[in-house]
N, C-alpha and C positions, 0 to 999 in steps of 0.2 A: 246532265247538268244538275248541280246541287244549288238549292236556294237557301241562303243563310239569312235569318232575321235576327238582328241585334237590338236589344232593348236595354234600358238603364234604369235601375231603381237604387236610390241611396239607402244603404243599410246602416242604421245608426250603430255606434259602438256600444251604447248602453240602452237597455229596454226594460220596461216593467210589464209584468203579466200577473194575472191572478192565478191562484193555485188551481190545478187541473186544466188550465187553459192551454190552447195552442195558438200561436200568433202567426199570422200571415203578413208578410211584408211585400206589398205590391202584388198580392195574389199569386206570387210565384215562389217566393222564398218562405221557408217555414222554420220555426223553432218551437220547442215545447218546454213546458215546466216539468222537468224530469224528477221532481221531488214529490214523494207521496205523503199525504196527510190524512189523518183520520177525520171523517166528517163530524165526529163528536168532539173534536179538539176546538175549544172556544178561545184558547190563548192566542194572542196576536201572532200572525204568521208573517215573517219578513226575513228573507235570506237572500244572499247573492251568490251566484256561481257563474262560471263560464260555460257556454254551450256552443254547439256548432249550428250555424245557419245553413240550411240545405236548399239547393235548387230542386224544385218539384218533390221536396221531401226525400231526395235520394242522394244528390251530389253535394258534398260539403263545399261551401263557398268561403266562409270566414268564421272566426270566433267572435263572440260578443258577450258582454257582461249582462246578465239578466237578473233583475230583482223580482223575486216572487213575493207578493203580498196579498193579504186577505182583501177581498172586495169590500169597498166602503159603501155605505148606504146613508143618505141624508134626506132631509125634508127640503124640497125646493122652495125658495122665497118668492120675491116679486113685490113685496110690500115696501113702500117708501119709509125711510126713517131719518131722523135728525142726528147729526154728529156734533158733539161738543168735545173738543180735543184740547188738552192742556200739555204744553211742551215740557220737556226735560231741560230745565234752565230757560233762558230767554234768548230769542233769535234776533240778531242784528239784521235789520232790513234796509237801513240807510245810515250813512255816516256824514254828518254835517259839521260845520264850523260853529263855534260859540263866539258871540261878540264880547270881547274883553276890552279893558282900557288900552291894551297894546295892539288892538286890532282883532281880526278874525283868526281864531286858533282852533285846530281840529285835533283834540286829544286822541280820537280814534285812529286817525291816519298816522299820528306820531308814534302810536303804540304798535302799529302794523296790523290792526284789525281789518277784517274784510266782511263784506255783506254775506250773510249766510252763516257766519260764525255763531256758535252757541256759547253764551256765558253761563257757566255752571256754578261758579262760586266766586266770592270776593273775600280775600283775606281768610279763606277757609270756611266762610259761611255760605251755605248753598242758597241760590237765588231761584225763586219760582215765579215771581210776578214782576211786572214792569215797575210798580210803585216801590217795591223793595229795592230795586237797583237804583232808582232815582233818589231814594232816601239815603242810601249808602254814599252816593256821590255828594249829596248835599251836606252830609255830616263829615266829609273827609278832611275839610279844612285845607284842601289843596295838596294833601300828602299823597305820596305814591301808594297805589293799591295793587295787590297781586290778584290778577284775574286768571282763573282756570277756565280755559275755553276748549271747545271741541271743534275741529275742522277736518273734514274728510275722514270722520270716524277716529281721529287721533286726538289725544288730549295733550295740552301744553299749557305752560304758565307764562304770562306776560305781565309787564309793569304798565300801569295805566295811571295817569295823573289828571284828575278833573281840574277845570279852570274856573275862575270866578267870572260869572256873567255880569257885565256892567249894567245890563238892563234891569235886573231884579236882585242883584247882590247875592246870588245863589251859585254854589259850585255845581257845575254841570259837565256832562261827558260828550254832548253833541251826538248821541246815538239814538236812532229810531229803532225801537225794539218791539217784539211781539211775543206774547206768552200763551196765546190760545187762538183757536179758530173754530168756525162752525159752518155747517152746510147740510145739504140734503142729498142722500143717495138711495140706493136700493139694496135690500138684503138679498144675497145670492142663495144662501142655504143655511140650515142649522142642523145640528146633530141632536136627535131626540133622546139620546142616552145620557148626555152630559150638559146640554144647553149651549155648547160652543156654536157660535155663528160667524159668518163671513159676509162682508159687504164690499161694494165698490169695484173690486178687481184691480184697483190701482191705489197708490199711496195718496194720502192727503199732503199736498205740498204747499209751501208758502206762496202766496199770490205774487209777491214782489221778487223773491229770489229764485223761485222754482225748486228750492231744496225741500227734501222730505222732512217733515216736522217731527223731531224725536218726541216720543210719547212718554209722559210721566203718568198720565191717567186720562180718563175720558168717559163720557156717557153716551149711550145710544138712547134716543128719546123718540116718542111717538111723533109722527108728522102727518099732517093732513094736506093732500094735494088739492088745490082749488082750480087749477087749470094749467096752461102752459103758453109760452111764446113759441110760435111755430118756427122751425128751422128753415132757412132758405140758403141758396148757394152763396157762400161767403160770410154767412152769419149763423152761428150755432144757436139753436133754440134752447129753451130752458123751462123746466117744470117750476111752477109757482106754488109754494107751500108754506105752511107755518108750523112751528113747533107746538106740540101740546105739552101739558104739564107733566104727563106721565113718563117716567124713565123705564125703558124696557131691558136695559142691560148695561154692563160695564165694558169698556174697551181696554185691551191689553197689548195689542200689536197694531202699529201703523207701518206697513212695509210695502215693498214694490208690488206685491200681489193683492193688496187690499187692507182693510181694517178688520180686526178679529177681536172677539170678546165672548162674554158669557151672558146668556139671557137670565133675567130675574125669574122667569117662569116659562114653562113650555109643556106641551101635551105629549106624553110618551106614546100616545096612540095615533099621532099624525102619520099620514101616509108617506112612506119613503120611496126613493128611487135609487137605483145603482149609480155610482159615479163612474163615468167612462174613463178608461185609460187613454193616454194621448193618441195611441195608434188606432183606437176604436172610433175616433171622430172622423166623419166622412163629409165630403162636399155634397151639397144637395139640400133638400128641404129640412127645415127645423122650425122650432117655435121659441119665442121668448115670453117670459112672464114679467109684466111690469104694471105699474100704477100711474095713470096719466090724468085721472080726475077723482072726484069724491065717491065714485062707485066702487072703488077697490081694484085689486089686481085682476088681470085677464091675460089670456094667451093670444099672441099675435104671430102670424106667419112670417118667416124670414127664409133666406137662402144662404147657406154657407158656401161662399164662392172660392175661397183659397184657404189652405192650411199650411202653416210654416212649422218646420221642426227645428228652428234655430234656438239660440240661447235666450232670446227676448222673453221675459217673464210675463209680459202684458199683452203683446200683440202676436197672438198665435193664430188667429182666425180673421178672415175678412168676411163681413156679413153684409147682406143687402136686405132691407125691409121690403117685403112684397105685399103685406096686408093692407088692403084698401082703407080700412077703418083707421089704422094707425097712421098711415100716410096723410089721411084727411085731417086728423086732429093735431098731429105733431110735425108732419113733414118728414118723419123718419126717426132718427135717433137724436135725442136732445139731452142737454146737461141735466143730471138728476137721475137718468136711467142707468148710470154706471152701476154694475152689480146685478142687473136683470139676468136671471138664470136662462140658459139656453138648453132646451130639451130636444133630443133627437133619438128616435127609436126607443123611447121609453127610458132613456138615461139622461142624467145631468152631464152635459159635455163641456159646458163653459159658462161664462158670464160676459155681458157687454162691458167694454171698458172705455172706448173712445168713439167719437164721431168724426167723419171726414168733413171739415169745414166747407170745402168746395162742393160737396155732395152729401147732404144730410141723410140721404137714404142709405148710405153706406157707413160702416164703422169697423172697429176692431173688437175682438173678443179674446178672452184668456181661457186656457184649458182649465177645467174644473180640477183636474189632478194637481195642477200647480197650487191651487188654493187649499186643497185638503192637506197637501204636504206642509204648507206654511202653518196651518192650523195645529199641527203637532206641537208647535211651541206653546200654545195655550194648554194643550193636554199636559205638557211637562209642568206648567204652572199649577194645574189642578193636582197633579201627583205630589208636588212639593208642599202644597198648602194643607 
């Protein structure tokens, strides 16, 4: 009699490994970086090639695209910071009617505007602040204006006609708009060689529309945490903090995987840790670094319960807080802890992104590799400047 045991492991079509590394998929399938590099080569290493994935390192199973890159090292964060973000243009968060002599009229609806649209310019003049747009409407005399807007990352021009408000004899557009936002999050990591830093692990979105706020500029500022509202089932907790006067850096990216910028100053001697590749993250014990009071950042125990290999840029891990001290003080994960770095086996494996509202002891995390790949956009900015 022959006994056959069948198992299944999903082998991804694309993988990333560090030079000289061998990658095990499900402890059964193996592929290797077959490119040789000199240990003295300090130039960036990144190449792609196809390789064979083998069962027990003997039997070819399938071909996969492999990216070989030099291992990244960063300084883990954990400090709370304040975010002041200014939008590229102004965002429409609500469209209302204007009271006129002829009744209630909505110029926004008549023009086909939608909540979440970004108004970039009026008659060719760029708009950055709410008051600028209000002044343009007020001085229009009721004439048609050409608005350049962005919707779903596409630019278009529309005609918009302000109307005379009968209550104060001022031409208005009936639009509620937003040009900035502010909040508190946690720094995930920074690069001690160039000052690039990452925070949050998710985008800063408009509270009313849920749209990612396009960034024209912004500041990272010092923040002091005074305490927190404890999270309970059905109610997310929140860190309570205040902005300090000191600016610690400038923001250049607000994207799906977080906010990114450059620190004003940093210590080139700060201790670094390696950044784990996606396939190096394991279920099991880990720690997060976060700031929950005025004593500064500290390590707290967590468990990585699930790992997803899908396309979601933010929800790659399911985490559970197991540390008694953190559970006692915060109830688990609370708002403001987004960006808290996750450390496992001496490597930065990810950052906290979301809390489960029905169970604040659990939440999501993002792969650290997703964040370092996004940060390459800031590196491009540095090279161009």
